[in-house]
C-alpha positions in Angstrom: 52.8 94.2 137.8 52.2 98.0 137.7 48.9 99.0 136.1 48.7 102.8 135.8 49.9 105.2 133.2 51.8 108.3 134.0 51.2 110.1 130.7 52.8 113.4 131.8 56.0 112.1 133.4 59.4 112.8 132.0 57.9 114.5 129.0 57.2 111.0 127.6 53.7 111.2 126.1 51.6 109.0 123.9 50.6 111.4 121.2 48.2 110.6 118.4 49.9 111.1 115.0 48.5 113.8 112.9 47.7 112.8 109.3 45.4 114.3 106.7 44.0 110.8 105.9 43.2 109.8 109.5 39.5 110.8 109.2 38.6 109.0 106.0 35.7 106.5 106.1 34.5 104.1 103.4 31.5 101.8 103.1 29.4 100.3 104.5 30.0 96.7 103.3 28.5 93.6 104.8 30.7 91.1 106.6 30.3 87.6 105.1 33.0 85.6 107.0 35.1 85.9 110.1 38.6 84.3 109.8 39.8 84.7 113.4 39.6 87.3 116.1 41.2 90.1 114.1 40.4 89.3 110.4 37.2 89.1 108.4 35.9 89.1 104.9 33.5 91.6 103.2 30.8 90.8 100.7 33.0 91.8 97.7 35.6 89.3 98.8 38.1 91.7 100.3 39.8 90.7 103.5 40.1 93.2 106.3 42.7 93.1 109.1 41.4 94.9 112.2 44.3 97.3 112.5 45.8 97.8 116.0 44.8 94.4 117.3 46.4 91.0 117.8 43.9 88.3 118.7 44.9 84.7 119.5 45.7 82.9 116.3 44.0 79.9 114.8 46.1 77.3 113.0 43.9 77.4 109.9 45.7 74.4 108.6 49.1 76.1 108.4 52.1 73.8 109.1 54.0 74.5 112.3 51.3 77.0 113.4 49.4 76.0 116.6 46.1 77.3 117.6 46.6 79.6 120.5 44.5 79.5 123.7 41.1 81.1 123.4 41.5 81.6 119.7 38.1 80.1 119.0 36.5 82.2 121.6 38.0 85.4 120.2 36.8 84.5 116.7 33.3 83.8 118.1 33.2 87.2 119.9 34.1 89.0 116.6 31.5 86.9 114.7 28.8 87.6 117.2 29.4 91.3 116.8 30.1 91.7 113.1 29.1 88.7 111.0 26.2 89.7 108.7 26.5 93.3 109.7 27.3 96.3 107.3 30.5 97.9 108.5 32.3 101.1 107.6 36.1 101.1 107.3 38.0 104.0 108.9 41.6 104.5 107.7 44.2 106.1 110.0 47.4 105.1 108.3 48.7 102.5 105.8 45.7 101.0 104.0 47.0 97.6 103.0 49.5 95.0 104.4 51.8 92.9 102.3 49.1 90.2 101.9 46.7 92.7 100.3 44.4 92.9 103.3 42.8 96.2 104.1 44.1 97.7 107.4 41.1 99.5 108.9 39.2 100.4 112.0 35.6 99.0 111.8 32.4 100.7 112.8 29.0 99.1 113.0 25.7 100.9 112.0 25.3 101.8 115.7 28.7 103.5 115.4 30.1 100.8 117.7 33.9 100.6 117.3 34.7 97.0 116.7 38.4 97.2 117.8 37.3 99.0 121.0 34.8 96.2 121.9 37.3 93.4 121.2 39.8 95.1 123.6 37.1 96.0 126.1 36.1 92.4 126.5 39.7 91.1 126.6 39.7 89.2 123.2 42.8 90.9 121.8 46.0 92.8 122.6 47.1 96.1 121.2 49.5 95.7 118.2 50.5 98.9 116.6 52.7 99.8 113.7 54.8 102.8 112.9 52.7 103.5 109.8 49.4 102.9 111.5 49.2 104.6 114.9 45.8 106.3 115.0 43.7 105.7 118.2 46.4 103.6 119.8 46.4 105.6 123.1 42.7 104.9 123.4 43.2 101.2 122.6 45.9 100.9 125.2 43.5 102.3 127.9 40.8 99.8 126.9 43.3 96.9 127.0 44.6 98.0 130.4 41.0 98.0 131.8 40.3 94.5 130.5 43.6 93.2 131.9 42.9 94.7 135.3 39.5 93.0 135.3 41.0 89.7 134.0 38.5 89.5 131.1 38.9 87.2 128.1 42.5 86.3 127.4 43.7 88.1 130.5 42.4 85.2 132.6 45.2 83.0 131.2 48.8 82.8 132.2 49.7 82.5 128.5 49.0 86.2 127.9 50.3 87.6 131.1 52.5 90.7 131.1 56.1 89.4 131.6 58.9 90.6 133.7 62.3 91.2 132.2 63.6 87.9 133.6 60.9 85.9 131.9 62.1 86.1 128.3 64.7 83.4 128.0 62.5 81.1 125.8 60.3 83.8 124.2 62.2 84.6 121.0 59.9 84.9 118.0 56.8 85.7 120.1 54.9 88.9 120.6 55.0 90.0 124.3 54.2 92.8 126.7 57.0 93.3 129.2 57.4 95.5 132.3 60.5 96.5 134.0 62.8 99.3 135.2 65.2 100.8 132.7 68.6 100.5 134.4 70.5 102.6 131.8 69.9 104.4 128.5 72.5 105.3 125.9 73.2 105.9 122.3 75.7 103.8 120.4 76.5 104.5 116.8 73.2 106.4 116.4 71.1 103.7 117.9 69.3 104.2 121.3 69.5 101.4 123.8 67.4 100.9 127.0 69.0 98.3 129.2 67.0 96.5 131.8 69.9 94.8 133.5 73.5 95.3 134.5 74.8 93.1 131.7 73.8 94.4 128.3 75.3 91.2 126.7 72.8 89.0 128.4 69.9 91.0 129.9 66.7 92.4 128.2 67.2 95.4 126.0 65.0 97.7 124.0 66.6 99.3 120.9 65.5 102.2 118.7 67.1 102.9 115.3 68.2 106.4 114.5 65.7 106.6 111.6 62.9 105.7 114.0 63.7 108.3 116.6 62.1 111.1 114.5 58.7 109.7 115.6 59.7 110.5 119.2 59.5 114.3 118.5 59.1 116.1 121.9 59.9 112.8 123.7 63.2 111.6 125.1 63.8 107.9 125.2 67.1 108.5 127.1 65.1 110.2 129.8 63.5 106.8 130.6 66.6 105.7 132.6 65.5 104.9 136.1 61.9 104.7 135.0 59.5 101.7 135.0 57.9 101.1 131.7 55.8 98.6 129.8 57.0 97.8 126.3 55.4 95.6 123.7 56.7 94.0 120.5 58.3 90.9 119.0 61.1 89.4 121.1 64.3 88.8 119.3 67.7 87.6 120.4 70.7 89.8 120.2 73.0 90.0 123.2 70.1 88.6 125.2 66.4 89.2 124.6 65.6 92.3 122.7 62.5 94.2 121.5 63.0 96.7 118.6 60.8 99.7 119.1 59.9 101.8 116.0 57.3 104.2 117.4 56.5 105.7 120.9 53.2 103.9 121.4 55.2 100.7 122.0 56.4 102.1 125.3 54.2 103.1 128.2 55.6 104.9 131.2 54.2 103.5 134.4 53.5 105.0 137.7 56.2 104.3 140.3 
């Protein structure tokens, strides 16, 4: 798989979104419990989801949810760093998810960035949202370095970057996929990046018209013929599909 980023190519850049709230910090509050590798509890009972990360999941007694490989190790890494520590919450976008958890970047008293350390040591993948995109470019670089060094989860085949022909049984899972865009087009206002000759069967990335406004100054159609790395939830619609809602989900790779 290709490893490098070509951030200037084809005018397709990873740009940090500008928001007046992106610099706001609250706290500190002490961490009293660690749920898993990307979720913890503060002394006042509030739960915090480490925004921008997806760590391996624990079952936590949930039916039909299996513990993922290295989930215990990821949780232990977060606990070793943060449990019992006073942390400050830094908000760069939406502040809460649908479960009422705070969505924040965490900093320790030493100003150590918790998300950055989890990614640096390979205990999580980058998982960004259209309404919470601050620091994603930095996180992607840390993830790439850990992957290249095969640290943490990147030692295992279960978390490998997939090729476009490896998605047949991956519907409903979060994946990172690399491949060459064979064709790009707009159909009824929606942008499609096709990774094979048969759009009815092969892997496709789609971008809704309403989401294209986030690609200001960037041109998804210009990715035709380019090799990219794309991340998201794999669906099934005329073959495997990832719906992209913001530009940080697509990385342009060096050829």
